[in-house]
N, C-alpha and C positions, 0 to 999 in steps of 0.2 A: 504494500500500500504506500503510495506517495502522498505527500502533503505540501502545504504552502512553503514550509522551510526548504524542502528539496527543490521546489520550483524556483524559489528565490536564489538558492545556491547555484542552480544551473543557469539561470538568466544573468545573474550578476555576481560572478565569482569574486571573492575577496571584498565585497561591499560591506559596509558597516550599517547594520540595522538591528532593531529590536522588535520582536513579535510577542505581544502580550495578548494571549487568547487569539482573537482574530484581528486585533488592531496592530497595524504595522507602523512603526516609527522609523523613518528613514534618517540615518545619521551621516551617510556618505556624502561628501562634497564633490567627489570626482565622478562617480557613476550616477546616472539618472535613475530614479525610482521607476520600476516597471509598472505599467497600468494593471488594473485588476483583471482586465480582459487578457493581457499577456500572461499573467500569473495563472489564470484559469486554463488557458490554452496549454501552458507548459505542464500543468498538473495532469491534464488529459493525455498529453504526449508521453509523459513519464509513466503513467499508469498503463498505457498501451504497450510500451516497451517492456514493462514488468510482466504484464500478462502474456506477452509473446514468448517470454523466456520460461514459462511455467514448465514446459517439457524438460528443459535443462535442469531445473531444480529437482524435478521428479527423478530424472536419470541419476543425478549425482547422489541422491539418497539411496538408490537401489544398486548402484555399481559396487563391485567388490572393492575392498580396501586396498591401499597400496601394499600392505603386508601380504594380502592374498595374491596380488599380482606378482610380487617378488618371489613368493613361494612357488607359484605356478611356473614362473620362468626358470627358477633354479631346478625344480623337479622335472619339468618337461612332461612329455608323454600325455597320459590321460588327464592329468591335473591341468595342463595347459589347454587341452581340448575342452574340458569342462568349463574353464574360465572363459574361453571364447564363446561357448554356447550360452553362458550366463550373460555376457555382454550383449550378445545378439538378441536374447530374450528381453533384456531391459530396453534396448533400442526399439524393438517391436511393440513393447507395451507402452512406450512413451515416444511416439513418432514426432518428428519435427512438423510444425504446421505447414 
């Protein structure tokens, strides 16, 4: 979930501001304060990017650990085949959009 803070940080990196609840106090003298419409549009954009990467978060949680991968590479044979089958199953269960 993204919010106004993330939108402000994306729109105006390194700007100085304070957000109290939903009230924005702009302190930066160099960067111009983004409009409410620009902030709302950035929130929608960031949320869409977050939603589009849901498959990657699901895959990451289901993939074998680094230790499992190292073990399979060192052991070889059926262990490596099983690891590859697990990776293929995870990709099939969580396809890219």
